C-alpha positions, 0 to 999 in steps of 0.5 A: 457470510465467510464464503461471500466475503472470500468471494468479494476479496477474490473479486477485488484482487481479480479486478485490480489485476485486470486494471494492472494488466490493462496498463492503468497508470500506477497512481490511478490504480493506487487510488482505486486500490485504497477505495476497494480496500475500504469497501472490501475490509469495511475499514475506514482508512487505507493508505499507500506509503511510498519509501524514498529511494534512499530508504530514509523517509515515508510519504503517504502517497495515496489514501482513503479516509484521511483528513485533508493535508495528510497526503503528499507533503507530510513526510515521515522519518523511516528510521524510527520504530514504526509500523511501516518500518517494522513491516519492511524489516520483517518482510511479512504481513503485520496485523495489529488488534489495538494500536494503543497497546502495540509493543513491536513498534511505535504507532503512527501519530497520523493513524492515531489522530485519525482514530485508527485502532486495528489494522494490517500492513504489507510490503509493496515489493519492487524488483530491486527494493521495496516500493512501500507499504500498503495498509488498511485500518479500522477505527474500531477494534477488530481482528484481521486474520491470515486470510485478510493478510494474504488478500492484502499481500496479493493486492500489494503484489498487483501494485508492485507489478504495476509500478515496475511495469510503468517504470520499465515502460518509461525507460523503454520510451526514453531509450527509444526517444534517445535512439530516434534522436541519435539516428536523426 
């Protein structure tokens, strides 16, 4: 069973990496990622939290297993003692066995209202700053392990590279458009 699960995790990383290399738009890749995470980890909730450029707010950018209205408009203060804030601060995978008993940070009201009990989160790294946090949560108590955290980190790295690539491509297109405009 463990070998089959490991193979499924590696397959998920490879498939998402191929999508990223093919130039799939980051939003599309994020949507696919949260669906894959729920399946691979057999978890009910998967979320991409985007950190604002000033580092002061979180926005649930993409999620699976969340109630309507939990995405997009809901902005969370990043200055508090939160799981994503703690994840960025420690710059390491954060594994939680029981959110209700957590002492390192304050559990997210959004996660608690969705019934999340156990979970893990990792940083989505950008070239110059963190883009955000990728997390997966279960509504039942379970133990995520170091292999799970490494898999989630690998997937977050794929997302980070796709986001950076899209930003670089957009800058290049803007520069080329400006050059054509100046040449004409």
